C-alpha positions in Angstrom: 14.4 69.1 -30.0 17.1 71.2 -28.7 14.7 74.4 -29.5 11.5 73.1 -27.6 13.8 72.1 -24.3 14.6 75.7 -24.6 10.9 77.2 -25.0 10.5 74.8 -22.0 12.8 76.2 -19.8 11.6 79.4 -20.9 8.3 79.0 -19.7 9.6 77.6 -16.5 11.3 80.6 -15.6 8.5 82.8 -16.6 7.0 80.9 -14.2 9.3 81.5 -11.4 9.1 84.9 -11.8 5.7 85.4 -12.1 6.0 83.8 -8.6 8.6 85.8 -7.6 6.6 89.0 -7.8 3.4 87.9 -6.6 5.8 86.9 -3.3 7.2 90.2 -3.4 3.9 91.9 -3.8 4.6 93.5 -7.3 1.7 95.3 -8.5 0.1 94.0 -12.3 0.5 97.3 -13.4 3.6 98.3 -12.6 4.8 98.7 -16.5 4.4 96.5 -19.3 6.6 93.7 -18.5 5.1 93.1 -15.2 2.0 93.0 -16.7 3.7 91.1 -19.5 4.7 88.0 -16.9 1.7 88.1 -14.3 -0.5 87.6 -18.0 1.4 85.0 -19.5 1.9 83.8 -16.3 -1.6 82.5 -15.6 -2.3 81.7 -19.0 1.0 78.7 -18.7 -0.7 77.6 -15.2 -4.2 77.7 -16.0 -3.2 74.1 -17.5 -2.0 72.6 -14.3 -5.2 74.4 -12.1 -7.7 72.2 -14.9 -5.7 69.2 -13.6 -4.9 70.0 -9.8 -8.9 70.2 -10.1 -9.9 66.7 -12.2 -7.9 65.2 -10.0 -10.2 62.5 -7.8 -9.1 63.3 -4.3 -11.3 62.1 -1.5 -12.6 65.1 1.1 -10.1 63.9 3.6 -7.4 64.3 1.3 -8.7 67.9 -0.5 -8.8 69.2 3.3 -5.2 67.9 3.5 -4.2 70.3 0.8 -5.4 73.4 -0.5 -5.2 72.8 -4.2 -7.2 76.8 -4.7 -4.0 78.1 -3.5 -1.9 80.7 -6.0 1.2 78.9 -4.9 -0.1 75.0 -5.2 -0.9 75.9 -8.8 2.0 77.7 -9.9 4.9 75.5 -8.0 2.9 72.0 -9.9 2.9 73.8 -13.4 6.5 74.3 -13.0 6.7 70.9 -11.5 4.9 69.2 -14.7 7.1 71.7 -17.2 10.2 70.8 -15.5 9.4 67.0 -15.7 8.5 67.6 -19.3 11.7 68.9 -20.0 13.2 65.8 -18.5 11.4 63.5 -21.0 12.5 65.3 -23.8 15.9 64.7 -23.1 15.7 61.1 -22.8 17.1 59.2 -24.9 19.4 61.7 -26.0 23.0 61.0 -27.3 25.9 62.6 -26.6 
């Protein structure tokens, strides 16, 4: 179980690095590492984007939230993976 939690923690870090590089406007083609982090970040955020788009929101709610924005999707993905991380530790005895 510890290995799975470690992998999920690294997934969260990759998403946060992707957000940081996007915020600081680092080009994707700068080197191999940035290219890999951009690609992996997009791949890991895609389930959250599909989940957010499947939510039954009313037109008023859709006007209040930009669900197609990069930051919304990235932080939603990081939040979902963090919840998974927490749930993997529930019931663990010391």
